[in-house]
Rosetta silent file (secondary structure, phi, psi, omega in degrees, C-alpha in Angstrom):
SEQUENCE: XXXXXXXXXXXXXXXXXXXXXXXXXXXXXXXXXXXXXXXXXXXXXXXXXXXXXXXXXXXXXXXXXXXXXXXXXXXXXXXXXXXXXXXXXXXXXXXXXXXXXXXXXXXXXXXXXXXXXXXXXXXXXXXXXXXXXXXXXXXXXXXXXXXXXXXXXXXXXXXXXXXXXXXXXXXXXXXXXXXXXXXXXXXXXXXXXX
SCORE:     score description
SCORE:     0.000 S_00000001
   1 L     0.000  135.614 -178.517    0.000    0.000    0.000 S_00000001
   2 L   -89.755  128.680  178.091    1.348    3.389   -0.915 S_00000001
   3 L  -117.759  141.652  177.148    1.303    5.925    1.865 S_00000001
   4 L  -131.894  164.974 -179.328    1.923    9.601    1.467 S_00000001
   5 E  -129.609  135.853  174.864    2.143   12.546    3.781 S_00000001
   6 E  -128.432  152.485 -178.271    0.924   16.049    3.131 S_00000001
   7 E  -104.090  147.106 -179.966    1.363   19.197    5.188 S_00000001
   8 L  -113.659  153.059  177.643   -1.390   21.605    6.052 S_00000001
   9 L   -69.164  -19.196 -178.281   -1.125   25.322    6.682 S_00000001
  10 L   -80.307  -19.817  176.136   -2.935   24.705    9.967 S_00000001
  11 L   143.941  -78.095 -166.726   -0.191   22.628   11.403 S_00000001
  12 L   -70.007  157.286  175.218   -0.317   18.815   11.604 S_00000001
  13 E  -103.940  126.501 -177.159    0.877   16.362    9.030 S_00000001
  14 E  -119.835  145.883  178.343   -1.718   13.685    8.216 S_00000001
  15 E   -73.434  150.184  175.572   -1.317   10.467    6.202 S_00000001
  16 L   -74.476  135.489  179.520   -3.162   10.152    2.894 S_00000001
  17 L  -118.011  147.281  175.642   -6.124    7.773    3.121 S_00000001
  18 L   -66.502  153.475 -174.444   -7.970    6.040    0.299 S_00000001
  19 L   -65.727  -29.664  179.211  -11.420    7.536   -0.341 S_00000001
  20 L    62.466 -129.101 -178.096  -13.342    4.362    0.644 S_00000001
  21 L   -94.035    4.068 -175.328  -17.092    4.973    0.702 S_00000001
  22 H   -60.315  -40.770  178.786  -16.790    8.716    0.996 S_00000001
  23 H   -63.674  -24.158 -179.563  -17.625    9.464   -2.696 S_00000001
  24 H   -87.955   -9.851 -174.524  -20.859    7.474   -2.315 S_00000001
  25 H   -69.736  -43.634 -176.969  -21.909    9.232    0.888 S_00000001
  26 H   -65.303  -47.815  177.393  -23.163   12.478   -0.658 S_00000001
  27 H   -62.714  -34.064  179.172  -25.445   10.840   -3.325 S_00000001
  28 H   -67.275  -39.743  178.275  -26.805    8.445   -0.682 S_00000001
  29 H   -65.390  -42.582  178.831  -27.642   11.339    1.655 S_00000001
  30 H   -62.945  -39.202  178.550  -29.352   13.249   -1.151 S_00000001
  31 H   -66.267  -40.213  179.105  -31.386   10.178   -2.066 S_00000001
  32 H   -65.276  -41.170  178.854  -32.424    9.635    1.555 S_00000001
  33 H   -65.341  -40.481  179.535  -33.532   13.273    1.912 S_00000001
  34 H   -64.858  -41.572  178.701  -35.529   13.075   -1.334 S_00000001
  35 H   -65.348  -40.310  179.773  -37.296    9.861   -0.210 S_00000001
  36 H   -65.549  -41.434  178.123  -38.117   11.351    3.191 S_00000001
  37 H   -64.898  -37.840  179.292  -39.542   14.498    1.591 S_00000001
  38 H   -66.295  -41.921 -179.786  -41.627   12.388   -0.786 S_00000001
  39 H   -66.857  -35.585 -178.108  -43.020   10.272    2.062 S_00000001
  40 H   -77.011  -24.607 -176.953  -43.898   13.323    4.161 S_00000001
  41 H   -93.763   -9.331  179.022  -45.658   15.189    1.343 S_00000001
  42 L   -74.447  139.582 -179.295  -47.901   12.373    0.102 S_00000001
  43 L   -74.087  149.342  177.213  -51.491   12.706    1.334 S_00000001
  44 L   -79.743  152.265  176.853  -52.912   10.129    3.708 S_00000001
  45 L   -67.017  139.307 -177.909  -55.897    8.076    2.578 S_00000001
  46 L   -82.498  145.433  176.516  -59.178    9.622    3.696 S_00000001
  47 L   -89.396  138.218 -179.316  -61.591    7.726    5.942 S_00000001
  48 L   -81.378  133.677  177.604  -65.151    7.419    4.675 S_00000001
  49 L  -109.105  -16.801  179.177  -67.834    8.845    6.946 S_00000001
  50 E  -118.823  159.243 -179.057  -70.839    8.248    4.709 S_00000001
  51 E  -138.599  144.621  177.062  -72.036    5.135    2.940 S_00000001
  52 E  -148.730  149.725  176.632  -74.331    4.592    0.024 S_00000001
  53 E  -150.963  162.559  178.014  -75.557    1.716   -2.087 S_00000001
  54 E  -133.834  143.637  179.869  -78.105    0.989   -4.797 S_00000001
  55 E  -131.365  135.074  179.908  -80.076   -2.184   -5.456 S_00000001
  56 L  -113.522  129.681 -177.460  -81.977   -3.079   -8.612 S_00000001
  57 L   -80.662  179.955 -178.378  -84.811   -5.592   -8.399 S_00000001
  58 L   -88.491    8.795 -177.218  -85.765   -8.415  -10.763 S_00000001
  59 L   116.707  -43.761  177.736  -88.770   -6.598  -12.213 S_00000001
  60 L   -83.042  -36.211 -179.257  -91.289   -7.449   -9.469 S_00000001
  61 L   -82.403  164.894  179.451  -89.275   -5.765   -6.697 S_00000001
  62 L   -92.878  161.606  176.712  -88.636   -2.065   -6.547 S_00000001
  63 L   -84.575  141.445 -175.480  -85.298   -0.338   -7.073 S_00000001
  64 E  -128.302  135.913  171.473  -83.652    0.957   -3.892 S_00000001
  65 E  -131.208  127.690 -174.994  -80.966    3.613   -3.353 S_00000001
  66 E  -130.008  139.434  173.047  -79.786    4.345    0.218 S_00000001
  67 E  -132.557  124.242 -176.374  -77.300    6.871    1.646 S_00000001
  68 E  -134.298  167.149  173.709  -76.500    6.772    5.390 S_00000001
  69 E   -91.008  144.121  174.518  -73.983    8.081    7.923 S_00000001
  70 L    81.438 -147.887 -176.287  -71.475    5.667    9.399 S_00000001
  71 L   -73.595  151.269  175.524  -71.425    1.952    8.742 S_00000001
  72 L  -146.993  158.916  179.684  -73.695    0.363    6.197 S_00000001
  73 L   -90.285  176.309 -175.822  -74.328   -3.099    4.897 S_00000001
  74 L   -78.474    2.701  178.697  -73.815   -4.269    1.384 S_00000001
  75 L   129.285 -179.431 -179.653  -77.484   -3.870    0.503 S_00000001
  76 L   -66.270  153.468  178.547  -80.760   -5.690    1.030 S_00000001
  77 L   -68.459  149.084  178.608  -80.654   -9.403    1.535 S_00000001
  78 L   -65.933  148.229 -178.772  -81.422  -11.478   -1.527 S_00000001
  79 L   -64.566  150.568  178.788  -85.047  -12.656   -1.719 S_00000001
  80 L   -68.890  142.013 -178.749  -85.811  -16.107   -0.413 S_00000001
  81 L   -67.804  146.372  179.161  -86.134  -18.619   -3.205 S_00000001
  82 L   -67.598  149.017  179.269  -89.653  -19.639   -4.191 S_00000001
  83 L   -64.373  147.837 -179.272  -90.728  -23.124   -3.058 S_00000001
  84 L   -71.732  139.304  179.965  -90.149  -25.805   -5.610 S_00000001
  85 L   -67.897  151.718  179.775  -93.325  -26.920   -7.403 S_00000001
  86 L   -66.023  153.497 -179.460  -94.587  -30.439   -6.592 S_00000001
  87 L   -68.729  139.117  178.128  -93.526  -33.208   -8.894 S_00000001
  88 L   -68.872  151.913  179.384  -96.095  -34.027  -11.609 S_00000001
  89 L   -63.705  150.673 -178.736  -97.803  -37.413  -11.324 S_00000001
  90 L   -64.300  145.423 -179.402  -96.127  -40.131  -13.325 S_00000001
  91 L   -70.441  148.644  178.785  -97.409  -40.557  -16.866 S_00000001
  92 L   -63.402  149.611 -178.578  -99.541  -43.659  -17.584 S_00000001
  93 L   -65.204  147.008 -179.874  -97.539  -46.545  -19.033 S_00000001
  94 L   -75.646  146.963  177.092  -97.443  -46.746  -22.781 S_00000001
  95 L   -71.311  149.473 -179.408  -99.284  -49.616  -24.461 S_00000001
  96 L   -68.022  141.912 -177.834  -97.065  -52.342  -25.817 S_00000001
  97 L   -69.663  147.987  179.480  -96.509  -52.026  -29.559 S_00000001
  98 L   -74.096  143.243 -179.352  -98.357  -54.384  -31.844 S_00000001
  99 L   -68.248  141.715  179.913  -96.158  -57.032  -33.466 S_00000001
 100 L   -79.464  145.563  179.005  -95.283  -56.311  -37.068 S_00000001
 101 L   -70.971  149.448 -179.867  -96.398  -58.872  -39.687 S_00000001
 102 L   -74.272  139.249 -178.576  -93.673  -61.032  -41.159 S_00000001
 103 L   -72.527  151.097  179.183  -92.760  -60.040  -44.722 S_00000001
 104 L   -68.739  157.094 -179.289  -93.555  -62.511  -47.524 S_00000001
 105 L   -69.368  142.625 -178.007  -90.757  -64.644  -48.879 S_00000001
 106 L   -78.626  140.232  179.126  -88.878  -63.128  -51.808 S_00000001
 107 L   -88.732  131.166 -179.957  -89.257  -64.751  -55.197 S_00000001
 108 L   -66.715  142.134 -178.992  -85.901  -65.411  -56.887 S_00000001
 109 L   -71.138  153.152 -179.546  -85.516  -63.385  -60.110 S_00000001
 110 L   -67.508  150.702 -178.912  -85.549  -65.271  -63.418 S_00000001
 111 L   -79.400  132.243  179.953  -82.186  -66.277  -64.858 S_00000001
 112 L   -84.631  147.128  176.671  -81.145  -64.195  -67.865 S_00000001
 113 L   -73.352  154.569 -179.902  -79.813  -65.930  -70.959 S_00000001
 114 L   -67.215  143.942 -178.896  -76.125  -65.473  -71.761 S_00000001
 115 L   -69.717  151.261 -179.439  -75.426  -62.659  -74.251 S_00000001
 116 L   -67.152  155.626 -178.967  -74.576  -63.701  -77.830 S_00000001
 117 L   -68.835  144.741 -179.026  -70.901  -63.872  -78.810 S_00000001
 118 L   -71.081  152.597  179.217  -69.556  -60.711  -80.464 S_00000001
 119 L   -68.110  155.372 -179.347  -68.951  -60.801  -84.230 S_00000001
 120 L   -63.768  147.065 -176.831  -65.349  -61.367  -85.373 S_00000001
 121 L   -72.099  148.386  179.402  -63.253  -58.204  -85.614 S_00000001
 122 L   -73.479  147.934 -179.879  -62.560  -56.689  -89.026 S_00000001
 123 L   -65.163  145.778 -177.975  -58.986  -57.086  -90.335 S_00000001
 124 L   -70.582  142.312  179.442  -56.706  -54.092  -89.614 S_00000001
 125 L   -70.545  150.856 -179.475  -55.958  -51.841  -92.618 S_00000001
 126 L   -75.510  142.480 -177.848  -52.473  -52.002  -94.046 S_00000001
 127 L   -71.398  150.506 -179.482  -50.279  -48.995  -93.189 S_00000001
 128 L   -74.375  148.399  179.743  -49.552  -46.427  -95.894 S_00000001
 129 L   -65.991  147.694 -178.538  -46.029  -46.397  -97.333 S_00000001
 130 L   -67.265  149.406 -179.132  -43.760  -43.704  -95.782 S_00000001
 131 L   -72.596  146.142 -179.992  -43.388  -40.440  -97.676 S_00000001
 132 L   -67.420  140.521 -178.637  -40.075  -39.957  -99.491 S_00000001
 133 L   -74.283  145.617 -179.089  -37.640  -37.748  -97.539 S_00000001
 134 L   -71.109  155.960 -178.968  -36.815  -34.379  -99.169 S_00000001
 135 L   -68.786  139.974 -179.025  -33.451  -33.919 -100.760 S_00000001
 136 L   -69.152  146.309  179.889  -30.891  -32.340  -98.397 S_00000001
 137 L   -76.003  148.745  175.737  -30.024  -28.701  -99.011 S_00000001
 138 L   -73.663  138.962 -178.236  -26.534  -27.908 -100.080 S_00000001
 139 L   -72.588  141.107 -178.479  -24.519  -26.334  -97.231 S_00000001
 140 L   -72.028  148.793  179.982  -23.597  -22.682  -97.854 S_00000001
 141 L   -79.106  133.273 -178.636  -19.987  -21.923  -98.517 S_00000001
 142 L   -69.378  139.722  179.268  -18.418  -19.964  -95.667 S_00000001
 143 L   -85.424  150.071 -177.586  -17.436  -16.403  -96.524 S_00000001
 144 L   -85.318  120.791  178.107  -13.931  -15.285  -95.786 S_00000001
 145 L  -107.102  137.468 -179.874  -13.842  -12.677  -92.969 S_00000001
 146 L   -73.047  143.096  179.295  -10.731  -10.630  -92.420 S_00000001
 147 L   -78.504  140.727 -178.917   -9.097  -11.066  -89.023 S_00000001
 148 L   -71.766  145.923  178.509   -9.036   -7.905  -86.891 S_00000001
 149 L   -85.888  136.227 -177.478   -5.695   -6.297  -86.376 S_00000001
 150 L   -96.513  121.523  178.183   -4.613   -6.072  -82.729 S_00000001
 151 L  -115.162  136.757  177.450   -3.149   -2.733  -81.702 S_00000001
 152 L   -70.057  144.988  179.301   -1.731   -2.135  -78.235 S_00000001
 153 L   -94.937  130.289 -178.435   -3.526    0.470  -76.142 S_00000001
 154 L  -110.936  122.795  177.359   -1.305    3.170  -74.734 S_00000001
 155 L   -97.761  150.924  176.720   -2.387    4.983  -71.583 S_00000001
 156 L   -71.467  158.174 -179.509   -0.919    8.304  -70.533 S_00000001
 157 L   -64.891  144.661 -178.296    1.484    8.314  -67.597 S_00000001
 158 L   -76.725  129.499  176.343   -0.152    8.611  -64.165 S_00000001
 159 L  -127.240  116.391  178.713    0.206   11.981  -62.559 S_00000001
 160 L   -64.492  145.947 -178.762   -1.243   12.442  -59.074 S_00000001
 161 L   -67.440  147.981 -179.913   -3.378   15.572  -58.753 S_00000001
 162 L   -71.761  135.691  179.558   -1.718   18.533  -57.160 S_00000001
 163 L   -82.818  129.572  178.187   -2.791   19.103  -53.559 S_00000001
 164 L  -100.054  111.477  178.524   -4.231   22.473  -52.964 S_00000001
 165 L   -91.386  123.904  178.995   -3.526   23.554  -49.435 S_00000001
 166 L   -88.479  138.252  179.010   -5.895   26.176  -48.231 S_00000001
 167 L   -67.456  136.357 -179.376   -4.456   28.704  -45.851 S_00000001
 168 L   -83.388  131.915  174.939   -5.823   28.244  -42.325 S_00000001
 169 L  -110.935  127.987  177.732   -7.517   31.222  -40.844 S_00000001
 170 L   112.222 -169.261 -175.168   -7.952   31.221  -37.097 S_00000001
 171 L   -72.882  159.225 -179.855   -6.375   29.369  -34.196 S_00000001
 172 L   -77.254  171.948 -178.702   -4.377   26.193  -34.624 S_00000001
 173 H   -66.329  -35.460  179.819   -5.619   22.751  -33.704 S_00000001
 174 H   -66.219  -44.027 -179.246   -3.504   22.649  -30.531 S_00000001
 175 H   -69.163  -31.686  175.149   -4.896   25.910  -29.207 S_00000001
 176 H   -65.611  -40.802  178.865   -8.480   24.762  -29.929 S_00000001
 177 H   -63.421  -44.225  178.315   -7.842   21.551  -27.970 S_00000001
 178 H   -65.664  -33.904  179.742   -6.425   23.492  -25.028 S_00000001
 179 H   -64.634  -30.606  179.825   -9.345   25.909  -25.188 S_00000001
 180 H   -86.658  -43.177 -172.763  -11.764   22.994  -24.667 S_00000001
 181 H   -81.500  -29.864 -176.836   -9.849   20.845  -22.171 S_00000001
 182 H   -61.698  -46.830  177.712   -8.412   23.533  -19.868 S_00000001
 183 H   -64.246  -33.014  179.219  -11.794   24.682  -18.437 S_00000001
 184 H   -66.884  -41.830  179.142  -12.850   21.052  -17.964 S_00000001
 185 H   -65.513  -42.073  178.679   -9.678   20.233  -16.014 S_00000001
 186 H   -64.335  -38.408  179.295  -10.065   23.350  -13.865 S_00000001
 187 H   -66.509  -40.795  178.374  -13.725   22.516  -13.125 S_00000001
 188 H   -64.457  -40.854 -179.717  -12.852   18.967  -12.058 S_00000001
 189 H   -67.468  -35.927 -177.729  -10.092   20.259   -9.796 S_00000001
 190 H   -77.118  -31.340 -173.893  -12.351   22.876   -8.215 S_00000001
 191 H   -96.791   -0.455 -178.497  -15.355   20.592   -7.676 S_00000001
 192 L   -71.628  148.020 -179.681  -13.634   17.478   -6.336 S_00000001
 193 L   -69.569  145.352 -178.813  -14.429   16.587   -2.707 S_00000001
 194 L  -108.447    0.000    0.000  -11.751   17.520   -0.174 S_00000001
């Protein structure tokens, strides 16, 4: 572990200590204060002092709406169910069905005579003689085409384009960088916890 010593204008020399949890202490305190303020400013739930309900009947009963002070019930009690009607007397037994008459015996159908034999087939016609093939065409004589002459292609020599440097107007790149970073470094140094 690296230890260092620094001197104070007030007198004593104290050893340097690692920050530990100190950087987290301030955000935690701010969060705790914000939560406490939120809990203290939220309104409490209000207690009901009046009660009201409405009941709608089934058509025969009337509709009721009630508003009272203090406690109230959930509404009128449901009507008592009507008594069940008595069971109907059992139906008289059905008469037994009359037996169906037996169907008469089926008469076998008469036997058909065998169909007559087909007449003998007619002899097949003789095929027609093939048509004579046409005489072949004489092949055309190829024409003589001159061969193209091959000439080498000459490209001009490569010349890179000239770079045009524009004169810079204003501060250099180094001074712009310092102009941006110097205030940031000073702000970090001024705002760091001591």
